[in-house]
C-alpha positions, 0 to 999 in steps of 0.5 A: 418569347415563342408564346408571344409569337404564337397566340393560338398556342398561348390560348391553348396553354391558358385553357389547359391551366384553367382546366387544372387550376383555380383562377386565383394566383394564390390558390394556384400556388397553394395547390402546387405547393401541396401537390407539385405533380399536378402539372404532370397531367398537362399534356399540351403544356408539356408539348409546348415545353418540349417543342421550345426545347427542340428549338433551344436545347439546353446543353451538350455532351462530349462523346467518343466513337465506338470501338472500331469506328474510324470515320463518319460519312456525312454530306458527301465527305468522310470525317475522321472520328478515331481518337477524337472528342465528338460533340453531338449537336442537338440543334442540328438533329432537332432541325433536321427534316429527315428526323422531324419531317418537312415542318421541322423548322415550324413551331408546332407543339402538337407534334409531341401529342402525335407522338404520345398517341403513337407510342406505348408505355414510357415517357421517353425523357429522363433516366437515360432516354426512356423505355421502349424500343428504338422508335418512339411515336413517329420517330427515333426515341433519341431524336429529342435530346435537349438534355442529351441522352444515355448514361451522360444525360442531365441527371436533373432533367425531370426536375427541370421539366417540373420547374418549367411547368410550374413557372408556366402555370404561375405566369401564363394566365396572369401576364402578357409577354411581348418581344421588343426585338424584330427581324426581317432578314432571312439568315438561315433556311431551316427556320423562320424565327430569324425573320421574327425576332432577329438574333434572338432566334439563335443561341450562344453556347458556353457551359449553358445555352443562352440568348445571343443578346439580352432577352428583352420583353415587354411584360403586362399584367393581364386584366383578371376576371376573378 
């Protein structure tokens, strides 16, 4: 959905795939089967997936306050947390300008490339949150949490990222996707996707995140050069 709304981002994704894989779909699939780790080198594709997951985090976790912490001060109010289940809201953190800057509501994959340029060793995803100090690039290393963080983070998050990269490699250059849902009414202040795709800008959360309604798309086979 997002790539159909941002053709400049899609063009860069396709260019990166052209640089790493042959133009033939079957040859690309064979190369991936022989070496699935080849997708790890695609920094921009990875940034696009991370930015997508920032807008649409996958799941959540249930925590409890640390010993001795009885309340949380937020938005001018005091909230009790002692002996209560606490559910961190990744979406609220992901859309917070205090964490992600004034363009928090904009789809900008380059923010993750900026992070890569500004941090040391350690990817920062998987294995409970990554290596290094509290700051990762230009922001706290726990700011991005679509799989949650710490000891209760999704144990399969690295596999999930591998699968997402592979699926994108096998579709982006051969198909065009177009959203069929449009939106014009502004419902929230923190982003503008609702004005582009209506209800698809929002998720429903149960055991897993999913679109509020069916993800209806037009799919077209692209003209192939080779």
